[in-house]
N, C-alpha and C positions, 0 to 999 in steps of 0.2 A: 680475356673478357669478351663476351659476345657483343656483336655490333648493335644488337637491339638495345643494349644498355647505353649506347652512345647517342642513339637517335630517338626522337619522339615523332609520332605520326603527325603529318602536317595539319590535318583536320583537327586533331585533338589539341595541338598547340594553338590553333586559332580559337578553339573553345576556351582555352585557358586565358587567352587575351581578353575575350569578352567577359570572362569572369572578373578580370581586373577592372574592366569598365564598371561592372556591377558593384565592385567594392567601393568605387568612388560614389555611387548612388547611396551606399550605406554610410559613408563617412560623414560624421557630423561636423568635421572641419570644413566641409563645403557648404555654402549657403543653400537654403531649402529649395529654391527654384532651380538651382544648378544641379542638385541631386535628382530632381524630377527630370531634368534634361538628360542626365546620364541614363535614366530608365528608358527614355525615348531612344537614345543612341543604341543602347543594348538591344532593344527590340528591332530596330532598323537593321542593325548588324546581323542579327539572327535570321531575319527574313532573307537578306541578300545571301547569306551563307547557304541557306537551304536551296534557294533558287539557283545559285551558281555552282557551288561545290557538291552539294548532295545531288543536285540535278545531273551534274556531269558523271558522278559515280553511278547513279541509277541508269543513265544512258549506256554507260560502258557494260553494265551487266545485261542489258537487253540485246546488245550486239552479239550474235552467235556466229563466230567465224572460225575457220580452221586454225587461225593463228592463236585464238584464245584457248589457253589450256586450263586445266582444273585449278591449278595453283593461283592463277590470276583471278579467276572468279571467286575462289575461296577468300583471297585477300580483300577483294572489294566488298564481299558480304560481311566480313569481319569489321571492315571500316565502317560500314553502315550501322552495324550492331553497336559498335563502340560510340559512334556519334549519337545515336538515339538514346543510349544509356546515359551518356554524359549530359545531354540536353535535358533529359527528364529529371535528372538529379539536381540540375541547376535551377529549374523553374520554381521549385518551392522557395529557393533563396530570393528569386525575383519577387515573388509574392510578399515575402517578409520585408524586403526592402521597400516595396510600395506601401505596404500597410504602415510601416514605421514613418514614412514621409507624411502620410495622411494624419497620423497621430501627432507628429511634431508640428504639423502645419495647421492644426485645427483652429488656431487663433486667426488664421488668414483665409483658409478655404476648407470646404467640406464637400465630399462626394456623397450625393444623396441617392439612396436606393429605396426600394419598397420597405426595407427594414427600419429606416430612420426618417422617413418622410412624415411630416405632420399632416393632420387633416386639412388645415388651411392651405398648405402647400399643394396637397393633392388636388384641391379644387382649381388652383391656378394652373397646375400641370395638365389637368384634363382640358382646360380651355386652350392651352397651347397646342396640345395634341390634336384636338378637333379642328382648330383653325389653321395651324401652320404645318402640321405633319400629315395627318390622315389623308388630305387631298393629294398628297405628293408621294404616296407609297403605292406599290403595285403588288399586292399579295396574290399568291396562287397556291392551289392545292395540288399535291402530287397524287395522281391516280392513273388508271389504265389509259384514259383518254388524254391525260396530261402528263407525259413522261418527265423524268428528272431533267431540269433545265441546265444549261451551261452557266457556270458561275465564274465570273472574271476573277483574275488574280487579285487578292488583297481586299476584295469587297467584303464589308461586314454584313452578315446575314443573320436575321432573327428567325429561328426555327421553332416549331411546336409540333407535338404529337396530338392529333385530334381524335377523340373518341366518338364513334358514331353510336346512335341509339341501338342498332342491331348488334353492337359489340365489336365491330371491326374498327380498324385504325387507319387514319390517313395522316399525311404530313403537310403542314403549311409552312411556306417560306416567304420572308419579306426581305429582299435585298435593300440595303439602305443606300439611296442615291447620294452621289458625291455632292450634289447641290444642297443637301440638308446639312445644317450645322452639326458638328461633332458632339456638342453639348448645349443644353439650355440652362440659363441662369435664373435663379429665383430672386424676387425682390425682397431680400432679407438683409439683416445686418452685415454678416460677413459674406464671403464669396461662396454661396451654396449653389452647386451645379449638379445636374443629372445628365449622364451620357445619353445620347440619342437612342442607343440600343436598349437602355434600361427604361427609357420613357415609352418606347413602343411595346416592350414586354409588359409594362405595368397596365397598359390599356388594350392588350392584344385580344382580349375576350370580346371587345366591341368590333373587332375586325372579323373574327371567325365566330359569328353569333350562333350559328346552328350546331356548334360542337362543344363538347366538354374538353378543355385543354388539360392534358395529363402530364406533359413534359415541356420544358422550356430550355432553349439553348441559344447561345450567340456564337457564331463561328466564322472563320475566314479560311478560304482555300488558298494555299501558297503553291504556285505553279512553277515548273521548270523554266529556267531562263537560258538554258544552254543551247542556243541556236548556232548553227554553223554559218557564221557571217561571211565566210570566204566562198561558199558554194555559188558558182556562176557569176561572181561579182566582176570578173575581169574579161568576160566575153566582149569583143570589140563592138558588138551591136546592142549591148545592154547599157543603159544609163545607170551609173553607180548609185545615185540618190534614189532612183525609182526602185532598184532592187533592194536597197537597205530598208526603204519604207515597207516593202512587202514582207521582208523578214521580221521587222518589228511587229507587224500585224500577226505574223505566224507565232511569235513568242507568246502572245496572249492566249493562244489555243493549245499550248503544250500541256503535257500531263501533270496532274496534281502530284506534289511531293510531300506535302504536309497539311494536316488539318489542325488549326489552333481553335480552341473553344473554351468558353466559360459556361458553367452550369453543372448542376448536380442531378443525379437520378434521371438521366436521359438516355438510357441504354437502347431503347427502341429506335429513336431517331439517329443515334450514333451509328448503330448497326446499318441502318438504311443509307446513311451518308457514306459510310465506309464501303459498302457494296457497290454503290453507284459511282463512287470516285476511284474504285479499285485501289484502296489503301489498306495496308496491314494495320493491326492494332498498335504496332510500334510507331506508326506515322501519325498517331493521334496524340496531341499534346494539350493537356488541360492546364489552365492557369486562372488565378483570380484577378490578376492585374489586367486592366483593359487591353484588349487585343490591339486596338489602334490608339496611339497617343496623340492623335490630332487635336484633342481638346486642349493640349498644353499651350498652343499658340493663342487660343482664346483666353486662357487663364493669364497668360503674359500681358495681354491687353488690359485686363482688369487690375492686375497687380504689376503695374509697369515699374521699370527700374528707377524712374525719377521719384515716384511716390513711395516706393518700397525698396530703398537701396540695400537694406540689410538682407534681402532675399536673394541678392545676386552678388557675383564677384565685383570687386571694385573696378570701375572702368579703366581700361588701358588705351591710351591714344597712340596710334602709330606715329613715329617721329620722322621729320625731314632733316637729315644730317646737315649740320652747319657748313660742311665742306662742299656741299653741292648747291650751286646757284641755278635757280630756274631760268630757262632760256639760254643756258650755256652748258648744258649737260654734255653735249657732244664734245666740246673742247675740254671739259673736265676729264672725260674718259680718255681722251687722247694724251693728256698729261700724265694720268695715273689710273691704275685699275681701281674699280669700285666693287666692293662686295657688300650686298644688301642682305639683311636677315629679316625676313617677314615673320610675324606682323609687327615686330618691334620697329623696323624701318618702314616707311610709308610706301605702299605700292603706287602712290600717286607719282612717284619719281619716274616709274616706267611709262605711265601715261603721258607725263610731261615730255619725256624723251621722244615718244612717238609723235606727239603734237609738234615738238620742235623740228623733228625730221621732216614732217609734212610741209613745213614752211621754209626750211633751209635750202637755199639754192645749190649748195654743194652736194646735197643728197639726190641721187637719181633713182634709187630702188630700195625696197624693203622686202625682206623675205622672212617668213615666220611660220613656225609649226604650232598648230592649235589642236589641243586634245580635249580639254574641258573649258567651257567659257561661262562667264556669268550671264544670268538671264537678261540683264540690261547692261551689256558689255561696253564700257567706255573705251576699252582697248580696240574693239571692233570699230567703234565710231572714229577713233583716231586713224585707223587703217583706211577707212572709207574717205576720211578727210584728205589723207595723203594721196589716194588715188585721184581724187577730184582736183588736187593741186598739180597733177601731171606726173606724179611719181609712179614708177612701175612697182606695183605691189603684188607679191606672190604669196599665197596662203596655202600651206598644206593643212587641210582639215581632215582629221581622223574621224571618219563617220562610224567607226566601229568601237568608239569609247563606250563601254558597257553602261546602259541606262541613260547615256547622254546622246544617243544616236539621233533622236528627233530634234533636240536642241541644235546639234551640229549640222544636221541637214538644213534646218531653217537658216542658220547663220551662213552656211555656204552659199545659199541662194541669194541672200542679201548682199554678201560680199561680191559675188559674181555680177549681180545686177548693178553694183556700184563701180564696176570697172576693174575689180581685182581679178587676177588669174588664180584659179583654183586647181590644185593638184591633190591626189589622194594617196600617193605612196606606193608601197611595194605589195604585190599579191601575197596573201597568207601571213603577212607580218604587220602588226600594228606599229605605227610611228608614235613613240611615247616620249621622244626627246623634247626638251624645252629650249628651243633655239630661235634666236632673232639675229638677223644680219641687216645692217644699214650700210648700203653701198654709197661710197663717196667719190666725187669726180675731181677733187682738188689735188690728187696725187699723193696725199698724206696717209692713205690707207683707210680701210673700212673699220667699223666697230661692230662688236657682237655682244649678245647677252646669252649666257648659258646658265640654265637654272635647274633646280631640283623639283620645282612645282609648276603648275599650269599657269598660263597667262589668264588668270582669273582673279579679278580684284575682290570678289566676294570671299573666296577661300583663302586669299592672301591675308585676310583679317582673322582667320580661324586656325590656319595651319602654320607651323614653323617651317619655313623654306628658305633657300639661299639662291641668290642670283649674282653671277659674276659678270661685270661689264668690263670689256677690255678692247684695246686696239692692237694687241700683240699680233704681229704680221703672220706668224705661222698658225696661230689659232684661228684667225679670220679666214685664212686660205683653206684650212681644214673645214671650217664651217661652210664655206662656199661649196666645197666639194661634196659635203653631206647633202646640201640642197640640190646640186647638180645630179647626184646619183638618184635621189628620191624622184626627181622630175623624170629621169630616164627609166625608173623602175628597177634599179640595181642597188647593190650594197657597196659601201665604202670598203675597199680592200687594204688600203695603206694610208697612214696619216703621219704627220710630223709630231703633233702634240696631243690631239684628241684621241680618246679611246672610244670607238664606235661599235656598238653591237649591231648585228649578230656575229660579225667576223673578227673584230679587233678588240673586243672588251675582255672576254673571259681569259684569252691567252695572255693578255697584258697583266691582268690581275694575278694570274697564276705565277707569272714571272716576278712580279713585285713581292709576292709571298715567298717565292723561292730565294730571292735576294736576302730576305730576313732569315730564312733557314740557314743559308750559307754563313751569314754573320754569326749566328748563334753557334754553329758547329765550329767556327774559328775562334770562339771565345770573345767575340765582339758584342757590344750592346746591340740589342735588336728589339723591335716592338711593332705591333700592329694595333691601330686604334680605329674602330669603325662605328659609324652611326647609320643604322639601317631601319627600314620598316619591317623587313622580313629576311630570313635566312633559310633557304630550302635547297639551293643548288648543290647537288651531291658532290660534284667535282670540287667546288670551292670548299665545301665542308671537309672533305677528305684532305685537302691541302692545308686547311687550318689545323686539323688534327695533327698532321705531320709536323707543322710548325710548332705546335704546343709540345709535342714529344721531343723536338729538337731543343726546346728551352726558350722559344720566343714568347715574350710576354704579350698576351692578346687581351685587349679590353674592348668589349662591344656593348653598345646601347642599342637594343633592338625592340622597337615598340610592340610589334605584333607577333607574327609566326616566327618561331625559332625551333628548327628541327635538331639542332646540335645541343647536347647536354654537357655542361661544363663540370669541372671539379672531380672528374673520375681519375683516381690515382694512376700516375704513370702514363696517362693518355691525354686527358683534357684538363689536367690540374693547373696548367698555365693559362687557362682561359677563364675570364670573368665576364658574365653576361648580366646586363640590367635592362629593365623596361621602365619607361616613364609614361604614365597616363595622368595627364593634368587637364587644366582648363583649355589648353590648346592642343591640337592634334600634332604630334611630332611626325614630321613628314620629310625633313631634310636628310640627304644622304651625304656622308662625309667619309672619305677613305684617307687614312694617314699611315704611312709606312716609314719606319726608322725612328731614330731618336736624335735629339739635339739639332745641330745645324744641318745634319744629313736628312732630316725628315722630308718626305715627299707628300704634298697635299693635293687632294682631288675633291671636287664635288660632282655629283652625278644625278641623273634622273633614274638610275637603275638600282634596284635592290639586288641582293645576292639570291635571286630566284632564277630558275631555268627559263621561265617565260621572259625575263628581262635580259638575261645574258645571251640567250640563244634563239629566242622567238620574237623579238621586237627590235625596232631601231631605237637605240638609246645612245646617249652621249655622256661621257665623263671628261671633265677638263682639269688640267693641272692648274694650281693656283701659285703664282710666283711672287706677287706683291707682298712685301714684308708685313704691312699692316693687315692685309687680308688674311695672311697666314696666322698672325697673332689673334685675329678675330675667331678663326676656326679653332685655334688652341683653346681660347677662352670658352667657346661653346662646348667643347668636349670636356674641358676641366669642370665646368659647372654641372654638366650632365652626370659626371662621375662623382661629384660631391653631393649631388641632390639627396637630401634625407627627409624630404617632405612628400614627394610624389613618385620616387623611384622604388622599384622592387627588384630584388636580386634573385636570380635563378640558382637553385642548388643542384646537387648531383642526382636528385630524384625528379628533376624537371619541375619542381614546385617553385613558386614565386613568393617571397616574403617581403613585406613592406619594410624599407630601411628606416629605422627611427633613431634619432640622435640621443646621446646620453644627456643628462640634465645640464652638464657643463659645456657640451658641444654647441657650436654655432649652427643655427638652422639655415639650410640652403634650399631655396626653391629656384631651380635653374631658370624657369620661364620668367618669373618676376625679376630676377637679377639681370637677365638679358634686357628686359624692358628698362630697368633703371640705368643700365649702361647706355642704351640708345638715347635715353632722355639727356644724360650728361653731355652727349656729343651732338645734341639737336640744336637747330636754329632757334627753337622756342626757348630752350634753356639759356642760350647765348643772349637773347633779347631780355629775358627775365633777370639775368645776372647784370646786364648793362643798366637796367632800370634800378636794381638794388644799389649798384655802385653810385649811380647819379643821385639817387635819393640820399645815400649816405653822405656824399659830398655836399649836397644842399644843406643837410642837417648840420654838418661840420662848419660850413661857411656861416650859417645863421648863428650858431653858437659863438663863433669868433667875433662876429659883428656885435652881438650882445655884450661880449666881454669888453 
């Protein structure tokens, strides 16, 4: 069997993932506003995909070197062709999903256009346009004296073709300022709104009064985001933050990759745009769905969760485990390991730990790696508080976290000004590990947290992630070595417990897989169970195929990209792959090797992608605590039982939603994990105590009456 049947192109696999996101927008099992949110996620995903992945492939095609052979160029051209084809075929499905949401939601909201606006509403809209919009737009006409302007990435532009009296044509453009609202709401019974671009289009003839308008279009230019963030960053006489700021500015000027537009019969202006932006016809994508979903947040304010609970998921409150006492978290960790599962467990525990560490006289230092931070980070405030209390706080801030560069630059300045030591890591390698070390002076050892997700309290409410807190001596010593190496600009070469990329992760993973292969060949029980965001690393894929052929049972839950195709007879028929797309973003990484008591458990910041295993600093930690291992077991078991939001990948690389039979129990892994967290929470313990006391009081009252 040819290799191509075993593998699927990475980019096409990602498109299949976004297709699964779109399916959630279509699903009437999801509340209406949540379906609209999935539309927004779908569009945001696509823009980032084009900016990053398509931008990267396009750049590679532009590089003409002696090393590039014809086959490489041919492969990249085919990749782009396949991407454009898959994208174009999916956009009509996007439009259908959006139209269905509008239809299902007409009781609550209506998108107003020129086609369905009433005369009375038109009067109101004209007043809004003349008073609140027209003074704040900057229209211009493209002609010889006024060449085609630079259009920033993602800006919504209203365009028109203008017919002159002498028969010639000009083009008018109105970029919509970010300060203008994304939509305006009409004073009517239900939530009737008009998008800002539609409002401008409706009254655009009053802007270009001297011309006849023959074509109308709304468009957005999506620009390449593939900047080389490593170029020149580590010259000793260059400030890292200054250089990053310059590179971020450069990103805004990179070449267009895609033109998204809405509008019919606008061939003249489309041709003009295509020529000036140097785009092919394949890079033009038409859709009826609004190009920008920014109006969604305005709609949420009008149709809030409290007033319209049926339009949203039932609220889930993160829980504080009853076993963890505030202000004594350090001592709790020293007694036993703690494994938290966000957002079911409350990220406030981490903040409380940092605040406790800032006051505890036994703590002399805190070291932490920061990749993506919340906009109003309580974690940063806790670190600043620790520095002010005299603790030595060292923060590794990754300034190259894509699209979070500016946020991280700002936070690094604030932390540095507050007395924290800032370090930046290793040249050419992003530091993606999620590592916290709290140094203690009482001779009883340090404590560490190793996680799968960022130190970000905002995403900790939206992403499923894991965080292990431990005082295991070998693990804490390894963690300290990671920070020492990062400070010196070198890699960890040897560890006792942790697996650290780029030198010590992939080799250890391969060894663990090989152990299972040897067991299978010897007739012993063997298994590999993985939970990942993506699987693209060719070395690990080949080793997993080898394990399958040896008879190892392999079960994987992979949310996003998966280049390996399961179920091919004699090759990958021992591999089962599922994907869960639900109300929470599945982000945790779990590696389990073996069966029964011999199982080895790990959590990690690393996916099975080459960029994670070979091009970043990542950390995977073993999990030894019995309760923590049972928790990981339960997470994986529920994920493999899920028959509400899980999809199974077949041997044709297609995903099918798993649906239970009429008699089968329904399993939603995310909701069941929340229920499990609530059972073990302090809140539940208090409620149970109240119930028991109330029951006792009733019993006592009854006895007294008797």
